[in-house]
N, C-alpha and C positions, 0 to 999 in steps of 0.2 A: 504494500500500500504506500503510494507516494504521498507524503504529507507536507503541507505548509504549516506555518505556525499561526494560530488564531490570535487576533489582537486582544482577545478577552481572556487569555489564559491566566489563571491565578499563579502567582509565584510559588516556588517550593517552600520558602520560608517567609515568615511575616516580615515585611519591610519596615524600616523605621517610620514612625508616624510623621505625617507632614505638618500641616498648620493646626492640627487639632480639630479639623472639621470633619465633614462627611467621609466615612471610611468605606472604600469600595470592596475591601476584603475583611469583613468582620470574622473573628475567630473565637470559638469556644474552647475552653481548656479540655483536652482529652484526659480522662481519668482512668486509673487502673491499667495504664499501658503507656506506650510511647509511639510516636510516628517514626517509621523507618523510611529510608529513601533508596530507591534503585533496585535493579534486578539482582545485583550481587548479594545484597542483604537478604532479598527474598529467597534466592536460591539457597543461601546458607541456612535459612529457617526451614526450608523444605527438604534438605538433602537426606534426612533420615526417614522420610515418609516413603512407604512402598507404593502407595496409590495416591495420586494427586488429581483432584477434579478442579479444573479451571473453568468456571462458569462466569456469566456476566451479561451485560446489557448489549443491545444492538449498537453497532458503531465502534466497539472495542477493536483495536488493531491486534488481532490474534497473531498475525504474522510476526509482528514485532515481539510480542510476548514470548512466543515459542522459540523464535530464533535466538533471543537473548538467553533464555533459560537453558536451551539445548547446548549452546556454546559454553556456558558456565559449568553445567554438569559434566560436559566432556572434559573440561580442564580438571575437574575433581575426580576423573577416572570412574565416573558412574555411568553404567549402561542404562539407556533410557528407551522405552518403547512409547511411541506417540500414537494417539487415536484422535483423529479430527472428527468431532461429532457432526460436522457439516456433511460428512459422507452418508449420514443416516437420514438426512432430510428426504422427504418425498420429492418427486420430480417437480420441476418448476411449473409445468403445465397444471399439475394437480394443485399446487399451492396457489397459483393465480386463480384457478377456478374456485378454490375454497375462500379466498379473501375478497374476490370481486363483488359479492353482494353488499359489502360494507364500505365500498369506495365511492359510492354516489354517482356512478356512471360518468356522464359528461360534465357533471357539476364541478367547476374548477376549484371549489373551496371545501365543500361539505360532503361528508359521508355519514355513516352511522356506527356507533361504537359496537365493536364485535363482542360476541360471547364465545369466541374460540379460546382454546387453551393451548399452551405451548406444545403439549403432547400431540395435538392434532397435526403438527407440522412434520412429525417423524414417522418413518416406516418401522413398524414394530418388529418386523422380521430382521431388518438390518440391526436394530438395537440389540435384539436378543442374541445376535451372532458375535457381538463384541466379547472377547475373552481376554483375560489378563495373561501376560507373558511372565511366568514365574522365574524365567531364567534372567530376567533383567532386574537391575537394582531398583528402578523406578518405572512405574507405569503412569503416564499422564494422559488423561482424557480431557480434551479442551474444546472450547467453543460454546456459544450461546446454546443452552439446553443440555449441557453435559451432565447435569445433575439427574437427568431422567434416566441415565444408564444405571442399571440396578447393581451397583457395586458400592462398597464402603471405601471412603478415603478422606483425605484432608481437603475440605471444601474451601477454595479460594475464589472469592467473588470480585469481579472487576466491574466497577461502576464508572459512569461517564456523565459529566454534567450536560444538561440539555443544550446550553449555549455552544459547547464544543462539538456535541453531536451534530448540531445544525450547521456549524462551520464546516465540518467534514462532509456533510450532505451537499452544501453549496459548492464545495471544492471537488465534487464527484469522487470522493475518496471512500465512500461507503455505499451500501445498498440496503434496501428494505429486507426484513427478516426472511431468510430462505431463498432469496433471489440473487442472481449473479450480475445483473446489469443495473446501471443507474437510469434515472429518468429526470424529467423536469423537476427542479427543486420544490415547486409548489405541489406537484403531485406526490412527490416523496414525503413532504411534510404531512399532507392529508393522510397518506398511508400510515405514517408513523403515529399520528394523533389518534386515528380511529381504529387502528388494528395493532400495530407493533407495540406501542406503549401500553395499551390495555392488556395485551397478552403477557408482556414481560413484567409489568407492575404486579400482576397477580402472582407470577412466579417468584419475583423478588420478595413479596410478602410471605410466601411459603418458605423460602429459604432463609429469611433473616434470622430466625432462632438457631439455625444450623450452621451458619457461616463460621469457619475457623479463622480466616484471614480476609479482610476487605482491602481492595486496592483501588486507588484513584488513578485512572490511566489517561488523564487529559493531556499530560505533557509528553511529547515524543522522547522516548528513551529515558525518562526520569519519573517512574511511578512512585507514589508514596503509599504506604500501607500500614495497617495496624491489625492487632488481633480482634477477632469478632467479639470476644468478651468485653474488651475495652470499648468498642463501639456501642454495644448494647447498654453497658453501664453509663456511658456518656449520654446516650439518648434518654435513659431513665432520669438522669439528673436534670436535663433540660425540661423534661415534662413536669417537673415540680417547681420550676423557676421561670426563667425568661429565655428567649432565643431571638436571634436576628439572622435571617438568611442572607446569602451572598447575592446582592442585586446584580442585574446585568442590563446592558444598555444597547439600544439598537437605533441606527439611523432610519429615517423614513422620508418619503417624498414631501410630507408636510412639516417635517421636524424643525426644531428651533435651536436656539443658542443658549438658553438658560443653563442647562446642565453642563454644556461644553465650557461655558465661561466660569462656572462656579464650583464645579466638583473636581478636586485635585486627583490626578492619576488617570484620568480618561485620555484616550487617544485623541489628540487635537487635529489629526490629519483628516478625519472624516468630515463630511460637509455639515452634519448636524447630528443631534440625537432627538429622536421622536419619542421613544419610550424608555423608561426604566422599569423593569419587572422587579418591584420592591418586595413583594411577597405573594407568590403564586405557586401553590403546591406543585402543579405539574411541571413547572419550568425551573424553579430555584433549587439551590443546594444549600446544605449546612456544612460549615467548615469547622473541623476540629484540629487543634494544633498544640504544640508544645515548643520547647526551645530547639527541637530538632527539625521540625517541618510542619506542613499543613496537609490535611487530607479532606477532600470534599466528597460528601455522599448526598444522595437525593433527599430533599425535604420530606418526601412521602415516607421514608423509613421511620421518621419520628412518629408519623401518624399510624403506620402499620403496627408499631410496637406499643404506642402510648396514647392511643386516641382518647381514652377516658380521662387520664390525667390532664391532657392538653385541653380538651373541649368541655369537660365537665358534663353538665346536664344536656348540652347540645349534641353529645356523642350518640345519644339514642337515635336522633334523626339523621345525622350526617356521617356517623361511623368513622371511616378513615379518610373521608373527604374534608379537608380543611375548608370551611365555608366562605371565608372572607378574603378578598383580594385587595391589595394596595398596589397601585402603579402610577407612574408619572406620564403625562401627556404634555409635551413641550412644544408650544407654537410661538415662542418668543422670536420675533423676526422670521417666522416661518410662514405656514399657510393654514387655511381652515382644514379641519378634518372633513371627511366625507359626510354628506347628509345621510343619516342612518337610523335604524331602530334595531331592537333585539326581540327574540321570540317569546311568545306566550309560554307558560309552564307546560301545558299539554302538548304544544307544538314541538318544543325542544325535546321532550321525552319521546314523542311518537316518531319524529323525523330523524333525530340524531342520537337517541339513547341516553341523554343526560338526565340526571336525577332532579336537578333544579335549574332555574333559568338565570340569565345574565341581567339581573336588575342592577342598575348602576346609580352612582351619584358623582357629581363634579364638585369637589372642594377646591376653591381657588386659592392655591398656595401663594401665588404672586400674579400680578397683572399690570400691564402698562395702562396709562391713561387712555381711555377710549376702547378698551377690550370688550368683547361681546361673546355671548354664547347663543346659539340657535336652539330654541326649545319650544315645542308645541306648535300647533297650527294657528293661522289667522282665523278670526271669527267666521269669515265667509268662505271657509275652505269647502271646495267641492271635490270629493275623492276622485271621481272619474276625470275631471279636468286636470287635477294634479298628476294623475297617472299618465294621461296623454301627453302632458308637458314633459314629463320625465322621459318617456319613450321617444318623443320627438327630439329632445336634446341628445339622447344617446345615439339615435340614428343619424342625425345631421351634424353632430358635434357643435351645435349652437349653444352659447352660454345661456343658462337658465336664470331667470330672475327669482332667486330662492325666496327673497323676502315677500314676494307676492303671495306665498303659500305658508311660509314658516316664520314664526316670530323671532326677532333678534333682541335679546335682553342685555343690558349693560352688566359687565362682570367686574367685580372689585375684590381685593384681597379679603379672604375669609368668608365669602359668599358660599352657600351650598345649594346646588341645583339638583333636583330630584328627577331621576330618569328610570322610572319603572318600565317593565316590558311594554312594547308597543308604542313608546313615545318617540316621536321624531326629534332628532337632536344632532348637534355637533358643536365642538369647541371652535370659536373663531381665533383669529390671529392674536398673538401677544398675551396668551394665557400660559401660566404654569399650573396645570391641573393635577391635583392629587385625586385620582379616580379611586373611590372607595366603592367596592362592588361585591356582588356574589362572585364566587370563584370562576365559573365558566367565562372564557375570555376570547374565543375565536368566532362567536356566533353573532357577527355584525352584518346586518343586511344593508348594504350600501345602495342608495337610490340615485345619488348624484355626487360626482367627484370633481367638479370644477374643471372638467375637460383636461385632467392631468394624466400623464404617463407615470408608470411606476419607476423605481430606481434603475431598472434595466431598460427603460425606454418603451415598455409595452403597456397597452391599455389595462387599467385596473378593472377587474371583473365587478359588475354590478349585480344586484339581487332584487330587482324591482318587484318581480312576482312574489318572491318570498316575503318581502317587506309588506306588500299589500295583504298578504294572508295574516299579518300580525299587527298592523297599525291600528291605533286607537284614535279615531277621529273626534271623539268627545273631548279630547285634551286640546282645547282651542280657546281663543279669546281670553276672557278674564279668568277662566278656569286654570289657565297656566300659572298666572300670578298667585292664585288662591291655593293651589295644590302642588305645584311643582317647584316652588321657591321656598326653601325652609325658612321658618320664622323662629329664630332663636329666642330663648328666654332663660332667665336665671332660675335654676331649680333649687339651688342651695348656695349659701355663702357664709363666710366667716371672716376673721381678721386676715386681710391680705390675700384672700382666695375666693374664687367663684366657680361653681359647677354649672355650666351652661348647656342646656339641652338644645340640640339641633335636630328637631323631629324629622324623621324620614317618612316616606309615603307608606300607607297601609300595606301596599304590595311588597315593600321591602321587609325581609325577615331579620335585618340587622338594624341596630340603632347607632346613633352618633352623639357623643358629648364632647365638650371642650372644657378642660380645666385651665383656669387662668390664675396664676399665683406668683407672689413676689418671693416667698421663702420656700414653703414646702406644702405638700398635700398628701394625705393618706387615702388610698382607694381600696375598697374591698372588691374582690372578683365576683363574689356571690355565685360561685361555681360556674363561671363563664370564662372563656379565654378572651383576653383583651388585646386588641391590636392597636398600637399607639404610634404617634409621630409628633415630634416637636415642630410646630408650624410657625412659631414665633419665639425668638430668644436665641441664645448662644448654645447652651448645653443644659441637660438635666442629669442628675444622678438617680438611678433606679436602685433603691435599697430593698433587698429581700432578706429573709432570714439567712444569716451567715454569708451574704455576698452583696457586692455593690458593683454597678457598671454605669459608666457615663455614656450618654447618647447625645449626639450633636444635632443641630438644625437639619431637618428633612430626612433624618434616618428613621426607618421603620423598624419597630421591634414588637415582640409579643410577650405577654405574661400569661403563663398557663393557668387554667382554672384551679389546679391543685395548689397554686401558691397561696391562695386564700386572701392575702392582702399584700400591699406594697406601698412604699413611700417614694414620692418624686420630690427631689430637692433641686431648686433652681440654682444653677452654677453661674449664671450671668447677672449683669447689672439691671437689665430691663425685665419687665414682667414676662414670665414663661407662659406660653400657650401650647397645650398638648391636646391633640385629638385622640379620643378613645372610641373604638368601635367594637361591638360585640353582638351576639345573636339575641334577639328579643326573647324574653321568657315564653311568650305565647307562641313563638315559632319553634320551640324545642320539641 
């Protein structure tokens, strides 16, 4: 596999902190173990194992792994027998036939989440024919799915962050599960999201209690790893305290300059940053580290093992799906987002297999003078006329007068706009939006995209018909101001602090509060996971039983339900303002 280096690779060791601001590589202390670096150290750990099972996620560079270990074992005069589990896959025609029903046909964006299992990809006869060679010092079974072979051995699991996986995807360096050829990256991503990730996440969940060694394989030639027991102990500790995932940043055709100008450590060579995935279970990773190195594993491992400690009362409904998403949408000196809406709950379940829908809010973290958001319809909206105008614009490439149909509202810092499913909306130019949302994140039905091409110069796909299956045309006129713009009020206060409720829409299953304090404030979790961000101020210290951690402006972090209570201490001179979001009690 020929590999380039991703601009988003996490360094092997924690670099010295910069100006004390936003940290793009947050690290949690690994407990009951240490982080080791490199194939030499891994081979030394494995050299006395008679059977080694190397399993892992799609996108792992198995060629690099095996080549490195084989050379090292040979130098140690160990005889090795290799079994590539890829040889046990069913034929590609059979796999393609099996996965096609979940790929959405000609739909460029959407498929349906599969109910396939990893075992469905394998030929049982070929698996049964694998036998160990007892004349060798070490038998190695390797490749995604190797744990399905019915032998006992040391289980080494290779994980890969989603940002690196997608980099390898765009570089034509990897394929979808069980296939040998690459395809258009958008089609590969759809295949990953609706099939491969679903299948492999279930397998990862099954294997997590059994893993002997976990390896982070994102850096070419330089893996980091630790013992499975250390990983599980560290996940357990997080589930009773706090955690912050590693964010990652993506350019986009409408992207802006706010993050690029203000966040230290980002690549300044890209034209813009449109998104930061601040906390999205399917995409982000958790980083564990010590003085030796850093190791990243997928965020969902925490949920697979510790869902009840993390979510508390909400675990009954959401199980291992972390329900709340925080991400940034940056249009500072950029462009408008597409005019869009999100699916109804029954639609997203029936069409795509998701358990809950993409209800959103826009919290305005920052905005220039004159910034706007598009939200809700004009009072005199006629659905048929609007649809015909959209279709005419798409066919002729004529610019659409969006404000003839959609309201444009002024946006200023700390405003909260409510975007329940079916609501027409988009952010305008010169906003830095903190999007507080339900976790589903790709189900955006674009109706109009300002006649732009994508980053590769191709037309961006629109979803006008799907949008009209979901649009709520009663959200128009004065109803928009009355029901889709949050009306904050002080719910409680004391000396130098306020607890401000920013009510969400009845369709939102999550609520939002803002704590404003000069010194400190104590907050009870009430058996709910709290997702937080400092939205004004320099830094706050989070104090929990036996530990303290400082978070800076615009950093997202979470406090697990099992923490019970926590203290926030203002570390700056100005009033600190912290957003807190959690699942409503009635939605549990």
